[in-house]
C-alpha positions in Angstrom: 0.0 0.0 0.0 1.6 3.3 -1.2 1.1 6.4 1.0 1.3 9.9 -0.5 1.5 12.9 1.9 0.0 16.1 0.5 1.2 19.3 2.3 -0.1 22.7 1.2 1.7 25.6 2.9 1.9 29.4 3.0 4.6 31.4 4.8 5.3 28.9 7.6 8.8 27.5 6.9 9.5 26.9 10.6 6.4 24.8 11.0 7.1 23.0 7.7 10.6 22.1 9.1 9.0 20.6 12.3 6.5 18.6 10.3 9.0 17.3 7.8 11.2 16.3 10.7 8.4 14.3 12.3 7.8 12.7 8.9 11.4 11.5 8.7 11.0 9.8 12.1 8.0 7.7 11.1 8.2 4.0 11.9 6.3 3.6 8.6 7.7 6.1 6.0 5.3 7.3 3.3 6.4 6.6 -0.2 6.2 10.3 -1.3 5.8 13.8 0.1 4.3 16.5 -2.1 4.7 20.1 -0.9 2.6 22.7 -2.7 4.0 26.1 -1.6 2.1 29.3 -2.0 4.7 31.4 -0.2 6.4 34.3 -2.0 9.8 33.5 -0.5 12.1 30.5 -0.8 12.5 29.4 2.9 10.0 26.5 2.5 11.9 25.3 -0.6 15.1 25.2 1.4 13.4 23.1 4.2 12.2 20.6 1.6 15.7 20.3 0.1 17.1 19.7 3.6 14.5 17.0 4.2 15.2 15.4 0.8 18.9 15.2 1.7 18.1 13.7 5.1 16.0 11.1 3.4 18.6 10.3 0.7 19.0 6.7 1.8 15.3 6.0 2.4 12.6 5.0 -0.1 10.8 8.3 0.0 10.2 10.7 -2.9 10.0 14.4 -2.3 8.2 16.7 -4.8 8.1 20.5 -4.5 5.6 22.6 -6.4 5.0 26.3 -6.3 1.6 27.9 -6.7 1.1 31.6 -7.1 -2.6 31.7 -6.1 -3.1 31.5 -2.3 -5.8 28.8 -2.0 -5.5 25.8 0.2 -8.2 24.0 -1.8 -6.4 24.5 -5.1 -3.1 23.5 -3.4 -4.7 20.3 -2.2 -6.2 19.5 -5.6 -2.8 20.1 -7.2 -1.3 17.7 -4.7 -3.9 15.0 -5.6 -3.0 15.5 -9.3 0.7 15.0 -8.6 0.3 12.1 -6.2 0.8 8.4 -7.1 -0.3 6.7 -3.9 -3.2 4.5 -3.2 -3.8 6.4 0.1 -3.7 10.2 -0.1 -2.8 11.7 3.3 -3.6 15.4 3.7 -1.7 17.2 6.5 -1.5 20.8 7.6 1.8 22.6 7.9 1.4 23.4 11.6 1.0 19.8 12.9 3.7 17.4 14.3 3.1 13.7 14.0 3.7 11.0 16.6 6.4 8.6 15.3 3.9 5.8 14.5 1.2 8.0 12.9 1.4 6.4 9.4 1.9 2.9 10.8 -1.5 3.3 12.5 -3.1 4.9 9.4 -2.0 2.1 7.1 -3.0 -0.6 9.6 -6.6 0.9 9.7 -6.9 0.7 5.9 -5.4 -2.8 5.6 -7.5 -4.1 8.4 -10.9 -3.1 6.9 -11.4 -2.8 3.1 -14.8 -1.1 3.7 -13.0 2.0 5.2 -12.6 4.8 2.6 -11.1 7.4 4.9 -9.6 7.8 8.4 -8.7 10.8 10.5 -6.0 10.8 13.3 -6.5 12.0 16.8 -5.3 15.5 17.8 -3.6 15.7 21.2 -4.7 18.7 23.2 -2.5 20.4 25.7 -5.4 20.6 28.1 -8.9 19.1 28.0 -11.9 21.4 28.0 -13.6 21.2 31.4 -15.3 23.3 34.1 -18.6 25.1 34.4 -18.0 27.5 31.5 -17.3 24.6 29.1 -20.4 22.7 30.3 -22.6 25.7 29.6 -21.0 26.2 26.2 -21.4 22.5 25.4 -25.1 22.6 26.3 -25.6 25.7 24.0 -23.8 23.9 21.2 -26.1 20.9 21.5 -29.3 22.8 22.0 -28.8 25.0 18.9 -27.8 22.0 16.8 -24.3 23.4 16.3 -22.5 20.3 17.4 -23.6 16.7 18.2 -20.2 15.8 19.5 -20.2 12.7 17.4 -18.3 14.0 14.3 -21.5 14.2 12.3 -23.3 17.0 10.4 -26.4 18.3 12.2 -29.8 18.7 10.4 -29.0 22.5 10.2 -25.8 21.9 8.3 -23.5 22.6 11.2 -21.4 20.1 13.1 -17.6 19.6 13.8 -15.0 16.9 13.7 -14.8 14.6 16.7 -11.8 14.6 19.1 -10.9 14.3 22.8 -12.3 17.5 24.3 -13.7 16.4 27.7 -12.3 14.4 30.5 -13.2 11.2 28.7 -10.7 9.6 26.3 -11.4 8.0 22.9 -10.1 4.4 23.1 -11.7 2.8 20.1 -12.3 3.8 16.5 -15.4 5.9 15.9 -17.6 6.2 12.8 -17.8 9.9 11.7 -18.9 12.0 8.8 -16.6 15.0 9.3 -12.8 15.3 9.1 -10.5 18.2 10.0 -8.1 19.3 7.3 -5.0 18.7 9.4 -5.5 14.9 9.3 -7.5 13.5 6.3 -6.5 10.2 4.8 -8.6 8.8 1.9 -8.4 6.0 -0.6 -7.5 7.5 -3.9 -10.6 6.5 -5.7 -12.8 8.7 -3.6 -10.8 11.8 -4.7 -10.6 11.1 -8.4 -13.9 12.5 -9.5 -14.7 14.8 -6.6 -11.7 16.6 -5.3 -11.8 19.6 -3.0 -14.5 22.1 -3.9 -12.8 25.2 -5.4 -15.7 27.5 -4.5 -13.9 27.8 -1.2 -11.1 30.4 -1.5 -8.0 31.5 0.6 -8.2 30.1 4.1 -11.2 28.1 3.1 -13.1 27.5 6.3 -15.2 24.3 6.2 -13.8 23.0 2.9 -12.5 20.0 4.9 -16.1 19.3 6.3 -17.5 19.6 2.8 -15.0 17.2 1.3 -15.3 14.6 4.1 -19.1 14.7 4.3 -19.3 14.2 0.5 -17.1 11.1 0.8 -19.0 9.8 3.8 -22.1 9.5 1.5 -20.1 6.8 -0.4 -18.0 5.0 2.1 -17.2 4.6 5.8 -15.1 7.2 7.6 -13.5 6.5 11.0 -11.6 8.4 13.6 -8.5 6.4 14.6 -7.6 7.3 18.3 -4.1 5.9 18.3 -2.9 7.8 15.1 -1.9 10.9 17.1 -0.4 14.3 16.3 0.0 17.7 17.9 -1.6 20.8 16.3 0.4 24.0 16.8 -2.3 26.3 15.4 0.1 28.7 13.8 -1.2 32.4 13.8 0.3 33.2 10.4 -2.1 33.6 7.5 -5.1 34.0 9.7 -7.8 36.6 8.9 -8.7 39.4 11.3 -11.7 38.6 13.5 -14.2 40.5 11.4 -13.2 39.1 8.1 -13.0 35.6 9.6 -16.5 35.8 11.2 -18.0 37.0 7.9 -16.3 34.2 6.0 -17.5 31.6 8.6 -21.1 32.7 8.2 -20.9 32.7 4.4 -19.3 29.2 4.3 -21.7 27.8 6.9 -24.5 28.8 4.6 -22.8 27.4 1.5 -22.3 24.0 3.2 -25.9 24.0 4.4 -27.2 24.9 0.9 -25.1 22.2 -0.7 -25.9 19.3 1.7 -28.9 20.0 3.9 -31.2 22.5 2.2 -34.4 20.7 1.3 -37.3 23.1 2.1 -38.4 26.1 4.2 -38.2 24.1 7.4 -34.6 23.2 6.8 -33.8 26.9 6.2 -35.4 27.7 9.6 -33.2 25.1 11.2 -30.1 26.8 9.7 -31.1 30.2 11.0 -32.0 28.7 14.4 -28.4 27.4 14.6 -26.9 30.6 13.3 -28.9 32.6 15.8 -27.5 30.3 18.6 -24.0 31.0 17.4 -24.6 34.8 17.5 -26.2 34.5 20.9 -23.1 32.7 22.2 -20.9 35.5 20.8 -23.1 38.0 22.5 -22.9 36.2 25.9 -19.1 36.0 25.6 -18.8 39.7 24.8 -21.2 40.5 27.7 -19.0 38.4 30.1 -15.6 39.8 29.0 -16.4 43.3 27.4 -13.5 42.6 25.1 -13.1 44.8 21.9 -12.2 41.8 19.8 -15.3 39.9 21.1 -17.3 43.0 20.1 -15.9 43.1 16.6 -16.7 39.4 16.2 -20.3 39.9 17.5 -20.8 42.9 15.2 -19.6 41.0 12.2 -21.6 38.0 13.0 -24.8 40.0 13.5 -24.2 41.9 10.2 -23.6 38.7 8.2 -26.6 36.9 9.7 -28.9 39.8 9.0 -27.6 40.1 5.4 -28.4 36.4 5.0 -31.9 36.7 6.5 -32.8 39.7 4.3 -31.4 38.5 1.1 -29.6 35.1 0.8 -26.5 35.3 -1.3 -28.2 33.5 -4.2 -30.8 30.9 -5.1 -28.3 28.1 -5.6 -25.0 26.8 -4.3 -22.9 29.0 -6.5 -23.8 32.3 -4.8 -21.1 34.9 -4.9 -18.6 35.8 -2.2 -18.9 39.2 -0.5 
């Protein structure tokens, strides 16, 4: 079974170095690593050359491709086009893998031919707990924002599943939604339907869209022992207002694409969106933080714009 690692990156050479270093330590080395670099400078290229030299005596191919347009979705699709592996392994540039990550990924695919995709398990520095988290969790469930099972909710929301409470995931879990920092698919499920290039730039929820589409055709699983750290690099992030507007827009796009059926389903979407805005309001009320206020303002504005005049009548509505 041949594994191809697909790594899109933008202006994060230090994080790329750490990730490549963890790749070279793997107990099961991937056959190829394809880096699609959207950075204007050459630091990332130098890190790839260093890794290639370090892997000179190992059966691992490195390919480096530059891309002028800054789009993680197009970078991932380019990686798919260049890859030769049976299993295509998407990673983000700000993660670091446990040494046996790919050994566990391969074992999952080999042990069950019905599995079309697996996601690894992110290791958090601290579990979410306490009264504030319990209240937030209750809000998320009440407003259909998260079922905490890695599945899309009836309103089109939902998030990938990982250890967030005091409990620990000890067995593989069937899910519908993956996070972009750890998505591993059999190649055939990406041949005809790669990443949706409607999403641009930072591309919030493109990973949810991709994994949910594939989950309609095959089984997806969270594998708890395929572990990694997520450094959550601040570089390339949007400011809070732009990010909030993009989130609302992309939530709506995913809803229209996968869950929109009738007027009632639209009401469910706005019910969840209203819950999201209410949570932002309560956070601002508790902290009186300027950034929280900007987030609340942007969220309210974007939600009202949707309520007054949806971006379009079909899934191809324009960005704003």
